[in-house]
PDB file as gemmi writes it, atoms N, CA and C in Angstrom:
CRYST1    1.000    1.000    1.000  90.00  90.00  90.00 P 1                      
ATOM      1  N   UNK A   1     147.694  79.438  63.121  1.00  0.00           N  
ATOM      2  CA  UNK A   1     147.723  79.289  64.404  1.00  0.00           C  
ATOM      3  C   UNK A   1     148.284  80.334  65.713  1.00  0.00           C  
ATOM      4  N   UNK A   2     147.542  80.240  66.701  1.00  0.00           N  
ATOM      5  CA  UNK A   2     147.984  81.335  67.799  1.00  0.00           C  
ATOM      6  C   UNK A   2     149.460  80.835  68.569  1.00  0.00           C  
ATOM      7  N   UNK A   3     149.894  81.772  69.065  1.00  0.00           N  
ATOM      8  CA  UNK A   3     151.258  81.605  69.722  1.00  0.00           C  
ATOM      9  C   UNK A   3     151.105  80.751  70.924  1.00  0.00           C  
ATOM     10  N   UNK A   4     149.986  80.618  71.588  1.00  0.00           N  
ATOM     11  CA  UNK A   4     149.435  79.947  72.657  1.00  0.00           C  
ATOM     12  C   UNK A   4     149.493  78.163  72.071  1.00  0.00           C  
ATOM     13  N   UNK A   5     148.659  78.177  70.977  1.00  0.00           N  
ATOM     14  CA  UNK A   5     148.761  76.870  70.444  1.00  0.00           C  
ATOM     15  C   UNK A   5     150.241  76.237  70.304  1.00  0.00           C  
ATOM     16  N   UNK A   6     150.430  77.208  69.733  1.00  0.00           N  
ATOM     17  CA  UNK A   6     151.962  76.532  68.976  1.00  0.00           C  
ATOM     18  C   UNK A   6     152.978  76.424  70.355  1.00  0.00           C  
ATOM     19  N   UNK A   7     153.007  77.005  71.467  1.00  0.00           N  
ATOM     20  CA  UNK A   7     153.545  76.977  72.796  1.00  0.00           C  
ATOM     21  C   UNK A   7     153.379  75.249  72.972  1.00  0.00           C  
ATOM     22  N   UNK A   8     151.742  74.982  73.329  1.00  0.00           N  
ATOM     23  CA  UNK A   8     151.109  73.842  73.666  1.00  0.00           C  
ATOM     24  C   UNK A   8     151.391  72.807  72.978  1.00  0.00           C  
ATOM     25  N   UNK A   9     151.928  72.835  71.618  1.00  0.00           N  
ATOM     26  CA  UNK A   9     152.494  71.814  70.802  1.00  0.00           C  
ATOM     27  C   UNK A   9     153.834  71.502  70.981  1.00  0.00           C  
ATOM     28  N   UNK A  10     154.537  72.458  71.605  1.00  0.00           N  
ATOM     29  CA  UNK A  10     155.939  72.183  71.675  1.00  0.00           C  
ATOM     30  C   UNK A  10     156.044  71.624  72.831  1.00  0.00           C  
ATOM     31  N   UNK A  11     155.114  71.819  73.823  1.00  0.00           N  
ATOM     32  CA  UNK A  11     155.540  70.973  74.910  1.00  0.00           C  
ATOM     33  C   UNK A  11     155.201  69.338  74.789  1.00  0.00           C  
ATOM     34  N   UNK A  12     154.631  68.981  73.437  1.00  0.00           N  
ATOM     35  CA  UNK A  12     154.198  67.649  73.256  1.00  0.00           C  
ATOM     36  C   UNK A  12     155.187  67.133  72.240  1.00  0.00           C  
ATOM     37  N   UNK A  13     156.735  67.284  72.792  1.00  0.00           N  
ATOM     38  CA  UNK A  13     157.600  66.929  71.652  1.00  0.00           C  
ATOM     39  C   UNK A  13     157.995  65.797  71.457  1.00  0.00           C  
ATOM     40  N   UNK A  14     157.074  64.653  72.225  1.00  0.00           N  
ATOM     41  CA  UNK A  14     157.423  63.373  71.502  1.00  0.00           C  
ATOM     42  C   UNK A  14     156.173  63.011  70.261  1.00  0.00           C  
ATOM     43  N   UNK A  15     156.619  62.549  69.326  1.00  0.00           N  
ATOM     44  CA  UNK A  15     155.768  62.390  68.198  1.00  0.00           C  
ATOM     45  C   UNK A  15     154.564  61.776  68.404  1.00  0.00           C  
ATOM     46  N   UNK A  16     153.413  62.235  68.008  1.00  0.00           N  
ATOM     47  CA  UNK A  16     152.443  61.545  68.140  1.00  0.00           C  
ATOM     48  C   UNK A  16     152.194  60.463  66.941  1.00  0.00           C  
ATOM     49  N   UNK A  17     151.687  59.308  67.739  1.00  0.00           N  
ATOM     50  CA  UNK A  17     151.719  57.826  67.006  1.00  0.00           C  
ATOM     51  C   UNK A  17     150.293  57.764  66.824  1.00  0.00           C  
ATOM     52  N   UNK A  18     150.053  57.164  65.824  1.00  0.00           N  
ATOM     53  CA  UNK A  18     148.434  56.485  65.612  1.00  0.00           C  
ATOM     54  C   UNK A  18     148.396  55.275  66.496  1.00  0.00           C  
ATOM     55  N   UNK A  19     147.329  54.675  67.075  1.00  0.00           N  
ATOM     56  CA  UNK A  19     147.351  53.876  67.768  1.00  0.00           C  
ATOM     57  C   UNK A  19     147.509  52.681  66.796  1.00  0.00           C  
ATOM     58  N   UNK A  20     146.965  52.548  65.826  1.00  0.00           N  
ATOM     59  CA  UNK A  20     146.916  51.473  64.676  1.00  0.00           C  
ATOM     60  C   UNK A  20     148.512  51.041  64.855  1.00  0.00           C  
ATOM     61  N   UNK A  21     149.423  52.001  64.203  1.00  0.00           N  
ATOM     62  CA  UNK A  21     150.612  51.786  64.484  1.00  0.00           C  
ATOM     63  C   UNK A  21     151.164  51.051  65.716  1.00  0.00           C  
ATOM     64  N   UNK A  22     150.948  51.726  66.673  1.00  0.00           N  
ATOM     65  CA  UNK A  22     151.458  51.086  67.701  1.00  0.00           C  
ATOM     66  C   UNK A  22     151.117  49.658  68.122  1.00  0.00           C  
ATOM     67  N   UNK A  23     149.731  49.455  68.021  1.00  0.00           N  
ATOM     68  CA  UNK A  23     149.296  48.331  68.305  1.00  0.00           C  
ATOM     69  C   UNK A  23     149.638  47.253  67.195  1.00  0.00           C  
ATOM     70  N   UNK A  24     149.907  47.666  65.847  1.00  0.00           N  
ATOM     71  CA  UNK A  24     150.389  46.663  65.032  1.00  0.00           C  
ATOM     72  C   UNK A  24     151.709  46.439  65.354  1.00  0.00           C  
ATOM     73  N   UNK A  25     152.582  47.150  65.680  1.00  0.00           N  
ATOM     74  CA  UNK A  25     154.245  47.045  65.853  1.00  0.00           C  
ATOM     75  C   UNK A  25     154.686  47.258  67.222  1.00  0.00           C  
ATOM     76  N   UNK A  26     154.384  46.599  68.141  1.00  0.00           N  
ATOM     77  CA  UNK A  26     154.595  47.033  69.630  1.00  0.00           C  
ATOM     78  C   UNK A  26     155.884  46.672  70.000  1.00  0.00           C  
ATOM     79  N   UNK A  27     156.812  46.330  69.368  1.00  0.00           N  
ATOM     80  CA  UNK A  27     158.257  45.838  69.757  1.00  0.00           C  
ATOM     81  C   UNK A  27     159.073  46.989  69.336  1.00  0.00           C  
ATOM     82  N   UNK A  28     158.494  47.746  68.348  1.00  0.00           N  
ATOM     83  CA  UNK A  28     159.172  48.839  67.654  1.00  0.00           C  
ATOM     84  C   UNK A  28     159.314  50.154  68.831  1.00  0.00           C  
ATOM     85  N   UNK A  29     158.085  49.962  69.693  1.00  0.00           N  
ATOM     86  CA  UNK A  29     157.995  51.218  70.491  1.00  0.00           C  
ATOM     87  C   UNK A  29     157.920  50.595  72.039  1.00  0.00           C  
ATOM     88  N   UNK A  30     158.623  49.794  72.252  1.00  0.00           N  
ATOM     89  CA  UNK A  30     158.807  49.367  73.605  1.00  0.00           C  
ATOM     90  C   UNK A  30     159.825  50.251  74.250  1.00  0.00           C  
ATOM     91  N   UNK A  31     159.087  50.982  75.376  1.00  0.00           N  
ATOM     92  CA  UNK A  31     160.107  51.409  76.324  1.00  0.00           C  
ATOM     93  C   UNK A  31     160.547  53.042  75.952  1.00  0.00           C  
ATOM     94  N   UNK A  32     159.868  53.447  74.579  1.00  0.00           N  
ATOM     95  CA  UNK A  32     159.913  54.486  74.085  1.00  0.00           C  
ATOM     96  C   UNK A  32     158.744  55.474  74.815  1.00  0.00           C  
ATOM     97  N   UNK A  33     158.742  56.973  75.047  1.00  0.00           N  
ATOM     98  CA  UNK A  33     157.971  57.698  75.407  1.00  0.00           C  
ATOM     99  C   UNK A  33     157.302  57.833  73.884  1.00  0.00           C  
ATOM    100  N   UNK A  34     155.528  58.002  74.167  1.00  0.00           N  
ATOM    101  CA  UNK A  34     154.638  57.742  73.117  1.00  0.00           C  
ATOM    102  C   UNK A  34     153.393  58.897  73.254  1.00  0.00           C  
ATOM    103  N   UNK A  35     153.000  59.561  72.579  1.00  0.00           N  
ATOM    104  CA  UNK A  35     151.804  60.078  72.596  1.00  0.00           C  
ATOM    105  C   UNK A  35     150.522  59.693  71.730  1.00  0.00           C  
ATOM    106  N   UNK A  36     149.674  59.271  72.254  1.00  0.00           N  
ATOM    107  CA  UNK A  36     148.639  58.907  71.162  1.00  0.00           C  
ATOM    108  C   UNK A  36     147.550  59.445  71.471  1.00  0.00           C  
ATOM    109  N   UNK A  37     146.242  59.351  70.821  1.00  0.00           N  
ATOM    110  CA  UNK A  37     145.330  60.074  71.037  1.00  0.00           C  
ATOM    111  C   UNK A  37     144.204  58.673  70.508  1.00  0.00           C  
ATOM    112  N   UNK A  38     142.753  58.827  71.596  1.00  0.00           N  
ATOM    113  CA  UNK A  38     141.776  57.591  71.220  1.00  0.00           C  
ATOM    114  C   UNK A  38     140.652  57.965  72.434  1.00  0.00           C  
ATOM    115  N   UNK A  39     139.792  57.396  72.385  1.00  0.00           N  
ATOM    116  CA  UNK A  39     138.815  57.066  73.271  1.00  0.00           C  
ATOM    117  C   UNK A  39     138.964  56.603  74.680  1.00  0.00           C  
ATOM    118  N   UNK A  40     138.823  57.300  75.658  1.00  0.00           N  
ATOM    119  CA  UNK A  40     139.206  57.040  77.124  1.00  0.00           C  
ATOM    120  C   UNK A  40     137.713  56.148  77.643  1.00  0.00           C  
ATOM    121  N   UNK A  41     137.844  55.091  78.118  1.00  0.00           N  
ATOM    122  CA  UNK A  41     136.855  54.315  78.938  1.00  0.00           C  
ATOM    123  C   UNK A  41     137.539  54.201  80.237  1.00  0.00           C  
ATOM    124  N   UNK A  42     136.927  54.602  81.157  1.00  0.00           N  
ATOM    125  CA  UNK A  42     137.161  54.326  82.572  1.00  0.00           C  
ATOM    126  C   UNK A  42     135.866  53.503  83.496  1.00  0.00           C  
ATOM    127  N   UNK A  43     135.887  52.635  83.824  1.00  0.00           N  
ATOM    128  CA  UNK A  43     135.092  51.576  84.633  1.00  0.00           C  
ATOM    129  C   UNK A  43     135.789  51.156  85.844  1.00  0.00           C  
ATOM    130  N   UNK A  44     135.126  50.311  86.823  1.00  0.00           N  
ATOM    131  CA  UNK A  44     135.840  49.512  87.869  1.00  0.00           C  
ATOM    132  C   UNK A  44     136.722  48.607  87.049  1.00  0.00           C  
ATOM    133  N   UNK A  45     138.028  48.236  87.483  1.00  0.00           N  
ATOM    134  CA  UNK A  45     139.098  47.408  86.982  1.00  0.00           C  
ATOM    135  C   UNK A  45     139.292  47.631  85.452  1.00  0.00           C  
ATOM    136  N   UNK A  46     138.891  48.676  84.559  1.00  0.00           N  
ATOM    137  CA  UNK A  46     139.196  49.300  83.278  1.00  0.00           C  
ATOM    138  C   UNK A  46     139.313  50.532  83.402  1.00  0.00           C  
ATOM    139  N   UNK A  47     140.604  50.736  82.569  1.00  0.00           N  
ATOM    140  CA  UNK A  47     141.199  52.346  82.224  1.00  0.00           C  
ATOM    141  C   UNK A  47     141.708  52.299  81.018  1.00  0.00           C  
ATOM    142  N   UNK A  48     141.316  52.474  80.026  1.00  0.00           N  
ATOM    143  CA  UNK A  48     141.999  52.093  78.627  1.00  0.00           C  
ATOM    144  C   UNK A  48     142.011  53.175  77.512  1.00  0.00           C  
ATOM    145  N   UNK A  49     142.472  53.364  76.772  1.00  0.00           N  
ATOM    146  CA  UNK A  49     142.134  54.265  75.681  1.00  0.00           C  
ATOM    147  C   UNK A  49     141.966  53.172  74.251  1.00  0.00           C  
ATOM    148  N   UNK A  50     141.155  53.928  73.208  1.00  0.00           N  
ATOM    149  CA  UNK A  50     140.979  52.504  72.488  1.00  0.00           C  
ATOM    150  C   UNK A  50     140.718  53.594  71.009  1.00  0.00           C  
ATOM    151  N   UNK A  51     140.701  52.836  70.190  1.00  0.00           N  
ATOM    152  CA  UNK A  51     140.832  53.385  68.360  1.00  0.00           C  
ATOM    153  C   UNK A  51     139.677  54.349  68.456  1.00  0.00           C  
ATOM    154  N   UNK A  52     138.264  53.796  68.720  1.00  0.00           N  
ATOM    155  CA  UNK A  52     137.102  54.682  68.626  1.00  0.00           C  
ATOM    156  C   UNK A  52     136.556  54.566  70.071  1.00  0.00           C  
ATOM    157  N   UNK A  53     135.529  55.226  69.706  1.00  0.00           N  
ATOM    158  CA  UNK A  53     134.259  55.005  70.736  1.00  0.00           C  
ATOM    159  C   UNK A  53     133.868  53.775  70.576  1.00  0.00           C  
ATOM    160  N   UNK A  54     133.499  53.477  69.412  1.00  0.00           N  
ATOM    161  CA  UNK A  54     132.761  51.885  69.372  1.00  0.00           C  
ATOM    162  C   UNK A  54     133.547  50.782  69.789  1.00  0.00           C  
ATOM    163  N   UNK A  55     134.572  50.932  69.570  1.00  0.00           N  
ATOM    164  CA  UNK A  55     135.313  49.706  70.205  1.00  0.00           C  
ATOM    165  C   UNK A  55     135.648  49.742  71.465  1.00  0.00           C  
ATOM    166  N   UNK A  56     135.387  51.190  72.271  1.00  0.00           N  
ATOM    167  CA  UNK A  56     135.420  51.194  73.601  1.00  0.00           C  
ATOM    168  C   UNK A  56     134.374  50.694  73.967  1.00  0.00           C  
ATOM    169  N   UNK A  57     132.800  50.749  73.698  1.00  0.00           N  
ATOM    170  CA  UNK A  57     131.667  50.823  74.155  1.00  0.00           C  
ATOM    171  C   UNK A  57     131.372  48.801  73.861  1.00  0.00           C  
ATOM    172  N   UNK A  58     132.077  48.692  73.240  1.00  0.00           N  
ATOM    173  CA  UNK A  58     132.172  47.034  72.830  1.00  0.00           C  
ATOM    174  C   UNK A  58     133.260  46.214  73.482  1.00  0.00           C  
ATOM    175  N   UNK A  59     133.971  47.078  74.428  1.00  0.00           N  
ATOM    176  CA  UNK A  59     135.141  46.470  75.055  1.00  0.00           C  
ATOM    177  C   UNK A  59     136.107  45.535  74.189  1.00  0.00           C  
ATOM    178  N   UNK A  60     136.405  46.416  72.712  1.00  0.00           N  
ATOM    179  CA  UNK A  60     137.260  45.288  71.890  1.00  0.00           C  
ATOM    180  C   UNK A  60     138.744  45.846  72.344  1.00  0.00           C  
ATOM    181  N   UNK A  61     139.400  45.123  73.420  1.00  0.00           N  
ATOM    182  CA  UNK A  61     140.169  45.275  74.348  1.00  0.00           C  
ATOM    183  C   UNK A  61     141.704  45.267  73.024  1.00  0.00           C  
ATOM    184  N   UNK A  62     141.538  44.325  72.340  1.00  0.00           N  
ATOM    185  CA  UNK A  62     142.748  44.034  71.127  1.00  0.00           C  
ATOM    186  C   UNK A  62     142.818  45.087  70.561  1.00  0.00           C  
ATOM    187  N   UNK A  63     142.044  46.313  70.626  1.00  0.00           N  
ATOM    188  CA  UNK A  63     141.977  47.408  69.844  1.00  0.00           C  
ATOM    189  C   UNK A  63     142.044  48.786  70.421  1.00  0.00           C  
ATOM    190  N   UNK A  64     142.678  48.485  71.916  1.00  0.00           N  
ATOM    191  CA  UNK A  64     142.997  49.447  73.031  1.00  0.00           C  
ATOM    192  C   UNK A  64     144.368  49.179  73.800  1.00  0.00           C  
ATOM    193  N   UNK A  65     144.427  50.037  74.411  1.00  0.00           N  
ATOM    194  CA  UNK A  65     145.731  50.119  75.403  1.00  0.00           C  
ATOM    195  C   UNK A  65     145.482  50.439  76.590  1.00  0.00           C  
ATOM    196  N   UNK A  66     145.622  49.552  77.574  1.00  0.00           N  
ATOM    197  CA  UNK A  66     145.679  50.021  78.945  1.00  0.00           C  
ATOM    198  C   UNK A  66     146.579  51.294  79.411  1.00  0.00           C  
ATOM    199  N   UNK A  67     146.000  51.924  80.623  1.00  0.00           N  
ATOM    200  CA  UNK A  67     146.659  53.058  80.792  1.00  0.00           C  
ATOM    201  C   UNK A  67     147.071  53.121  82.637  1.00  0.00           C  
ATOM    202  N   UNK A  68     148.230  53.139  82.583  1.00  0.00           N  
ATOM    203  CA  UNK A  68     148.810  53.375  84.193  1.00  0.00           C  
ATOM    204  C   UNK A  68     149.028  55.019  84.439  1.00  0.00           C  
ATOM    205  N   UNK A  69     148.516  55.530  85.283  1.00  0.00           N  
ATOM    206  CA  UNK A  69     148.760  56.930  85.707  1.00  0.00           C  
ATOM    207  C   UNK A  69     149.737  57.390  86.580  1.00  0.00           C  
ATOM    208  N   UNK A  70     150.072  58.372  86.343  1.00  0.00           N  
ATOM    209  CA  UNK A  70     150.945  58.741  87.464  1.00  0.00           C  
ATOM    210  C   UNK A  70     149.840  59.256  88.691  1.00  0.00           C  
ATOM    211  N   UNK A  71     150.235  59.549  90.076  1.00  0.00           N  
ATOM    212  CA  UNK A  71     149.646  59.834  91.034  1.00  0.00           C  
ATOM    213  C   UNK A  71     148.880  61.232  90.448  1.00  0.00           C  
ATOM    214  N   UNK A  72     149.782  61.790  89.757  1.00  0.00           N  
ATOM    215  CA  UNK A  72     149.122  63.320  89.696  1.00  0.00           C  
ATOM    216  C   UNK A  72     148.121  63.382  88.701  1.00  0.00           C  
ATOM    217  N   UNK A  73     147.971  62.804  87.491  1.00  0.00           N  
ATOM    218  CA  UNK A  73     146.990  62.439  86.594  1.00  0.00           C  
ATOM    219  C   UNK A  73     145.950  61.621  86.915  1.00  0.00           C  
ATOM    220  N   UNK A  74     146.256  60.654  87.857  1.00  0.00           N  
ATOM    221  CA  UNK A  74     144.972  59.875  88.317  1.00  0.00           C  
ATOM    222  C   UNK A  74     144.023  60.535  88.657  1.00  0.00           C  
ATOM    223  N   UNK A  75     144.179  61.803  89.655  1.00  0.00           N  
ATOM    224  CA  UNK A  75     143.223  62.398  90.068  1.00  0.00           C  
ATOM    225  C   UNK A  75     142.125  63.265  88.873  1.00  0.00           C  
ATOM    226  N   UNK A  76     142.598  63.246  87.911  1.00  0.00           N  
ATOM    227  CA  UNK A  76     141.996  64.045  87.036  1.00  0.00           C  
ATOM    228  C   UNK A  76     141.051  62.885  85.952  1.00  0.00           C  
ATOM    229  N   UNK A  77     140.980  61.733  86.247  1.00  0.00           N  
ATOM    230  CA  UNK A  77     140.542  60.437  85.545  1.00  0.00           C  
ATOM    231  C   UNK A  77     138.836  60.812  85.257  1.00  0.00           C  
ATOM    232  N   UNK A  78     138.018  60.943  86.412  1.00  0.00           N  
ATOM    233  CA  UNK A  78     136.688  61.231  86.046  1.00  0.00           C  
ATOM    234  C   UNK A  78     136.377  62.358  85.103  1.00  0.00           C  
ATOM    235  N   UNK A  79     137.037  63.294  85.015  1.00  0.00           N  
ATOM    236  CA  UNK A  79     136.884  64.453  84.007  1.00  0.00           C  
ATOM    237  C   UNK A  79     137.141  64.097  82.618  1.00  0.00           C  
ATOM    238  N   UNK A  80     137.817  63.121  82.388  1.00  0.00           N  
ATOM    239  CA  UNK A  80     138.431  62.593  81.022  1.00  0.00           C  
ATOM    240  C   UNK A  80     137.204  61.431  80.442  1.00  0.00           C  
ATOM    241  N   UNK A  81     136.653  60.811  81.109  1.00  0.00           N  
ATOM    242  CA  UNK A  81     135.749  59.362  81.359  1.00  0.00           C  
ATOM    243  C   UNK A  81     134.918  60.085  79.644  1.00  0.00           C  
ATOM    244  N   UNK A  82     134.870  58.883  79.017  1.00  0.00           N  
ATOM    245  CA  UNK A  82     134.042  58.894  77.588  1.00  0.00           C  
ATOM    246  C   UNK A  82     134.523  60.227  76.845  1.00  0.00           C  
ATOM    247  N   UNK A  83     135.917  60.534  76.612  1.00  0.00           N  
ATOM    248  CA  UNK A  83     135.856  61.981  75.455  1.00  0.00           C  
ATOM    249  C   UNK A  83     137.444  61.076  74.891  1.00  0.00           C  
ATOM    250  N   UNK A  84     137.552  61.655  73.776  1.00  0.00           N  
ATOM    251  CA  UNK A  84     138.718  61.716  72.996  1.00  0.00           C  
ATOM    252  C   UNK A  84     140.121  62.432  73.849  1.00  0.00           C  
ATOM    253  N   UNK A  85     141.102  61.531  73.872  1.00  0.00           N  
ATOM    254  CA  UNK A  85     142.091  62.108  74.584  1.00  0.00           C  
ATOM    255  C   UNK A  85     143.307  62.138  74.167  1.00  0.00           C  
ATOM    256  N   UNK A  86     144.251  62.746  74.355  1.00  0.00           N  
ATOM    257  CA  UNK A  86     145.708  62.640  73.818  1.00  0.00           C  
ATOM    258  C   UNK A  86     146.230  62.436  75.104  1.00  0.00           C  
ATOM    259  N   UNK A  87     147.301  61.549  75.360  1.00  0.00           N  
ATOM    260  CA  UNK A  87     148.126  61.090  76.700  1.00  0.00           C  
ATOM    261  C   UNK A  87     149.597  60.694  76.041  1.00  0.00           C  
ATOM    262  N   UNK A  88     150.466  61.068  77.098  1.00  0.00           N  
ATOM    263  CA  UNK A  88     151.939  60.960  76.642  1.00  0.00           C  
ATOM    264  C   UNK A  88     152.478  60.187  78.239  1.00  0.00           C  
ATOM    265  N   UNK A  89     153.017  59.176  77.788  1.00  0.00           N  
ATOM    266  CA  UNK A  89     153.567  58.220  78.518  1.00  0.00           C  
ATOM    267  C   UNK A  89     154.533  57.184  78.009  1.00  0.00           C  
ATOM    268  N   UNK A  90     154.785  56.176  78.639  1.00  0.00           N  
ATOM    269  CA  UNK A  90     155.930  55.507  78.360  1.00  0.00           C  
ATOM    270  C   UNK A  90     155.409  53.799  77.784  1.00  0.00           C  
ATOM    271  N   UNK A  91     155.765  53.613  76.506  1.00  0.00           N  
ATOM    272  CA  UNK A  91     155.055  52.140  76.104  1.00  0.00           C  
ATOM    273  C   UNK A  91     155.581  51.443  76.968  1.00  0.00           C  
ATOM    274  N   UNK A  92     154.803  49.932  77.174  1.00  0.00           N  
ATOM    275  CA  UNK A  92     155.505  48.747  77.593  1.00  0.00           C  
ATOM    276  C   UNK A  92     154.870  47.776  76.498  1.00  0.00           C  
ATOM    277  N   UNK A  93     155.625  47.162  75.781  1.00  0.00           N  
ATOM    278  CA  UNK A  93     154.775  46.016  74.731  1.00  0.00           C  
ATOM    279  C   UNK A  93     154.957  44.691  75.533  1.00  0.00           C  
ATOM    280  N   UNK A  94     155.658  44.431  76.719  1.00  0.00           N  
ATOM    281  CA  UNK A  94     155.323  43.487  77.801  1.00  0.00           C  
ATOM    282  C   UNK A  94     154.379  43.118  78.372  1.00  0.00           C  
ATOM    283  N   UNK A  95     153.463  44.334  78.752  1.00  0.00           N  
ATOM    284  CA  UNK A  95     152.340  44.394  79.802  1.00  0.00           C  
ATOM    285  C   UNK A  95     151.076  44.569  78.789  1.00  0.00           C  
ATOM    286  N   UNK A  96     149.907  43.730  79.519  1.00  0.00           N  
ATOM    287  CA  UNK A  96     148.902  43.724  78.804  1.00  0.00           C  
ATOM    288  C   UNK A  96     147.746  44.509  79.545  1.00  0.00           C  
ATOM    289  N   UNK A  97     148.060  45.361  80.684  1.00  0.00           N  
ATOM    290  CA  UNK A  97     146.844  45.401  81.422  1.00  0.00           C  
ATOM    291  C   UNK A  97     146.351  44.762  82.298  1.00  0.00           C  
ATOM    292  N   UNK A  98     145.138  44.892  82.893  1.00  0.00           N  
ATOM    293  CA  UNK A  98     144.285  44.172  83.767  1.00  0.00           C  
ATOM    294  C   UNK A  98     143.651  42.800  83.146  1.00  0.00           C  
ATOM    295  N   UNK A  99     143.952  41.811  83.499  1.00  0.00           N  
ATOM    296  CA  UNK A  99     143.753  40.255  83.338  1.00  0.00           C  
ATOM    297  C   UNK A  99     144.620  40.159  81.781  1.00  0.00           C  
ATOM    298  N   UNK A 100     145.552  40.756  81.580  1.00  0.00           N  
ATOM    299  CA  UNK A 100     146.370  40.550  80.352  1.00  0.00           C  
ATOM    300  C   UNK A 100     145.276  40.785  78.996  1.00  0.00           C  
ATOM    301  N   UNK A 101     144.492  41.595  79.103  1.00  0.00           N  
ATOM    302  CA  UNK A 101     143.413  41.874  77.960  1.00  0.00           C  
ATOM    303  C   UNK A 101     143.525  42.744  77.003  1.00  0.00           C  
ATOM    304  N   UNK A 102     144.871  43.860  76.796  1.00  0.00           N  
ATOM    305  CA  UNK A 102     144.710  44.987  76.423  1.00  0.00           C  
ATOM    306  C   UNK A 102     146.251  44.498  75.143  1.00  0.00           C  
ATOM    307  N   UNK A 103     146.453  45.371  74.144  1.00  0.00           N  
ATOM    308  CA  UNK A 103     147.491  45.167  73.050  1.00  0.00           C  
ATOM    309  C   UNK A 103     148.495  45.779  73.759  1.00  0.00           C  
ATOM    310  N   UNK A 104     148.449  46.106  74.858  1.00  0.00           N  
ATOM    311  CA  UNK A 104     149.938  46.709  75.591  1.00  0.00           C  
ATOM    312  C   UNK A 104     149.586  47.682  76.580  1.00  0.00           C  
ATOM    313  N   UNK A 105     150.367  48.348  77.106  1.00  0.00           N  
ATOM    314  CA  UNK A 105     150.387  49.475  77.872  1.00  0.00           C  
ATOM    315  C   UNK A 105     151.023  50.571  77.758  1.00  0.00           C  
ATOM    316  N   UNK A 106     150.454  51.721  78.091  1.00  0.00           N  
ATOM    317  CA  UNK A 106     151.182  53.011  78.331  1.00  0.00           C  
ATOM    318  C   UNK A 106     151.286  53.397  79.777  1.00  0.00           C  
ATOM    319  N   UNK A 107     152.382  53.275  80.358  1.00  0.00           N  
ATOM    320  CA  UNK A 107     152.708  53.601  81.592  1.00  0.00           C  
ATOM    321  C   UNK A 107     153.124  55.131  82.170  1.00  0.00           C  
ATOM    322  N   UNK A 108     153.058  55.103  83.342  1.00  0.00           N  
ATOM    323  CA  UNK A 108     153.412  56.406  83.811  1.00  0.00           C  
ATOM    324  C   UNK A 108     152.703  57.629  83.036  1.00  0.00           C  
ATOM    325  N   UNK A 109     151.715  57.779  82.673  1.00  0.00           N  
ATOM    326  CA  UNK A 109     150.886  58.680  81.894  1.00  0.00           C  
ATOM    327  C   UNK A 109     150.995  59.928  82.702  1.00  0.00           C  
ATOM    328  N   UNK A 110     151.872  60.880  82.056  1.00  0.00           N  
ATOM    329  CA  UNK A 110     152.116  62.036  83.021  1.00  0.00           C  
ATOM    330  C   UNK A 110     151.197  63.695  82.391  1.00  0.00           C  
ATOM    331  N   UNK A 111     150.829  63.039  81.285  1.00  0.00           N  
ATOM    332  CA  UNK A 111     149.688  64.146  80.591  1.00  0.00           C  
ATOM    333  C   UNK A 111     148.929  63.915  79.815  1.00  0.00           C  
ATOM    334  N   UNK A 112     147.801  64.291  80.125  1.00  0.00           N  
ATOM    335  CA  UNK A 112     146.350  64.123  79.127  1.00  0.00           C  
ATOM    336  C   UNK A 112     145.858  65.644  78.957  1.00  0.00           C  
ATOM    337  N   UNK A 113     145.123  65.483  77.663  1.00  0.00           N  
ATOM    338  CA  UNK A 113     144.932  66.784  77.194  1.00  0.00           C  
ATOM    339  C   UNK A 113     143.307  66.422  76.276  1.00  0.00           C  
ATOM    340  N   UNK A 114     142.439  67.203  76.202  1.00  0.00           N  
ATOM    341  CA  UNK A 114     141.400  66.711  75.490  1.00  0.00           C  
ATOM    342  C   UNK A 114     142.172  66.904  73.932  1.00  0.00           C  
ATOM    343  N   UNK A 115     141.416  65.815  72.847  1.00  0.00           N  
ATOM    344  CA  UNK A 115     141.700  65.976  71.482  1.00  0.00           C  
ATOM    345  C   UNK A 115     140.531  67.233  71.044  1.00  0.00           C  
ATOM    346  N   UNK A 116     141.454  67.700  70.314  1.00  0.00           N  
ATOM    347  CA  UNK A 116     141.021  69.171  69.489  1.00  0.00           C  
ATOM    348  C   UNK A 116     140.624  69.050  68.066  1.00  0.00           C  
ATOM    349  N   UNK A 117     139.684  68.831  67.143  1.00  0.00           N  
ATOM    350  CA  UNK A 117     140.029  69.024  65.689  1.00  0.00           C  
ATOM    351  C   UNK A 117     139.612  69.973  65.412  1.00  0.00           C  
TER     352      UNK A 117                                                      
END                                                                             
């Protein structure tokens, strides 16, 4: 691993969680800073991250998390649409996004990165 890659990883100090773990155990993570990776879908009244592209394409919102962005990160949204991304924010197990349709909300998303495999 290159030194630049190690430095970037260190910036994401919060442990990365599986979206499945977060959705299955929301109360365990309520109020915590989280880092998750998933497929981002952006449309009118729709800004969510899903377990997979297929779940996003079929709007399986029980397998997704609503995202609320900081003003700074909201400017970047069109760039990330339709891609796997990694986000950092605060998990709210009591908020279910637009029309209460999702498994939870990641609020104040302050960082977005592409998923690299």
